[in-house]
C-alpha positions as CSV (number, residue, x, y, z in Angstrom):
1,X,86.5,-27.2,54.6
2,X,88.5,-30.2,55.8
3,X,89.0,-33.3,53.7
4,X,87.1,-35.3,56.3
5,X,84.0,-33.0,56.1
6,X,84.1,-33.1,52.3
7,X,84.2,-36.9,52.3
8,X,81.3,-37.1,54.8
9,X,79.3,-34.7,52.6
10,X,80.0,-36.8,49.6
11,X,78.9,-39.9,51.4
12,X,75.5,-38.2,52.2
13,X,75.0,-37.2,48.5
14,X,76.2,-40.3,46.6
15,X,74.1,-43.4,47.4
16,X,76.1,-46.6,47.9
17,X,74.8,-50.0,47.0
18,X,73.7,-50.7,50.6
19,X,72.1,-47.3,51.1
20,X,70.2,-47.6,47.8
21,X,68.9,-51.0,48.8
22,X,67.7,-49.8,52.2
23,X,65.8,-46.8,50.8
24,X,62.1,-47.0,51.6
25,X,59.0,-45.5,50.1
26,X,57.6,-42.6,52.0
27,X,54.2,-40.9,52.3
28,X,53.7,-37.2,52.9
29,X,51.7,-36.2,55.9
30,X,49.2,-33.3,56.1
31,X,51.1,-31.8,59.0
32,X,53.3,-32.6,62.0
33,X,53.5,-32.4,65.8
34,X,56.6,-30.6,67.0
35,X,57.8,-30.2,70.5
36,X,59.4,-27.0,71.7
37,X,61.4,-26.6,74.9
38,X,62.2,-23.4,76.7
39,X,65.6,-24.3,78.3
40,X,65.6,-21.4,80.7
41,X,62.3,-22.1,82.6
42,X,62.0,-25.8,81.6
43,X,58.5,-25.6,80.0
44,X,57.6,-27.5,76.8
45,X,54.8,-27.0,74.4
46,X,53.6,-29.1,71.5
47,X,53.0,-27.4,68.2
48,X,50.4,-29.1,65.9
49,X,51.0,-27.6,62.5
50,X,49.6,-28.2,59.0
51,X,52.1,-28.1,56.0
52,X,52.8,-24.5,55.3
53,X,51.6,-23.3,58.7
54,X,53.7,-21.2,61.2
55,X,53.5,-21.6,65.0
56,X,55.1,-19.5,67.8
57,X,57.5,-20.8,70.4
58,X,58.4,-17.9,72.7
59,X,59.9,-15.3,70.4
60,X,60.5,-17.7,67.5
61,X,58.4,-18.5,64.5
62,X,58.4,-22.2,63.5
63,X,57.2,-23.0,60.0
64,X,56.5,-26.6,58.8
65,X,57.1,-27.1,55.1
66,X,56.6,-30.9,54.8
67,X,56.5,-34.0,56.9
68,X,57.2,-37.5,55.6
69,X,56.9,-41.0,57.1
70,X,57.4,-44.6,55.9
71,X,54.6,-45.7,53.6
72,X,51.9,-47.6,55.4
73,X,53.1,-46.7,58.9
74,X,52.2,-43.2,60.0
75,X,53.3,-44.0,63.6
76,X,56.8,-44.8,62.4
77,X,59.8,-42.5,62.2
78,X,58.8,-39.1,60.9
79,X,61.1,-36.5,59.2
80,X,60.0,-32.9,58.7
81,X,61.4,-29.9,56.8
82,X,61.1,-26.9,59.0
83,X,62.5,-23.4,59.4
84,X,62.8,-21.4,62.6
85,X,63.1,-17.6,62.5
86,X,63.5,-14.9,65.0
87,X,61.4,-11.8,64.5
88,X,62.9,-9.3,62.1
89,X,65.8,-11.6,61.2
90,X,67.0,-11.9,57.6
91,X,68.2,-15.5,57.8
92,X,66.5,-18.4,59.6
93,X,68.0,-19.7,62.8
94,X,67.4,-23.2,61.5
95,X,66.3,-24.5,58.1
96,X,66.4,-28.2,57.2
97,X,65.2,-31.7,57.8
98,X,64.7,-33.0,61.4
99,X,64.3,-36.7,62.1
100,X,62.0,-37.8,64.9
101,X,64.2,-40.8,65.9
102,X,67.4,-38.8,65.8
103,X,66.8,-35.2,66.7
104,X,70.4,-34.5,67.5
105,X,71.5,-35.5,64.0
106,X,70.4,-32.1,62.6
107,X,69.7,-30.1,65.7
108,X,68.7,-26.4,66.0
109,X,71.4,-24.4,67.8
110,X,69.7,-21.7,70.0
111,X,70.6,-20.6,73.5
112,X,67.1,-20.6,74.9
113,X,64.8,-22.8,72.7
114,X,65.0,-26.4,71.3
115,X,62.6,-27.8,68.7
116,X,62.2,-31.4,67.5
117,X,59.7,-33.5,65.5
118,X,57.4,-36.0,67.3
119,X,55.3,-37.4,64.4
120,X,53.5,-36.6,61.2
121,X,49.8,-36.0,61.0
122,X,47.7,-37.8,58.4
123,X,44.2,-36.3,58.8
């Protein structure tokens, strides 16, 4: 690991004064709406998932673990913890947090499919 990557990782873990002041309270949604794109044929599909539920995108299984949003504003920026698996695979293709306003910040790397978070559900 390079020194630059290590320093960046440390910046993400250790809160600075400014980052700690800007932290906001969040609420946990009952589910989320994710969008999946088949990059080969150009079709997209919206997956409406409850927490703990798994949906199918082509040959992939997408599981939503949790969706959070700023307290008091469910329409604001959502971030969801998901994992994406190929059938019969030991390890997930993607596992982590995705942020609705910045899907490229922690994007899934797959040659055919793309997945991103649209919003949390509260009902």
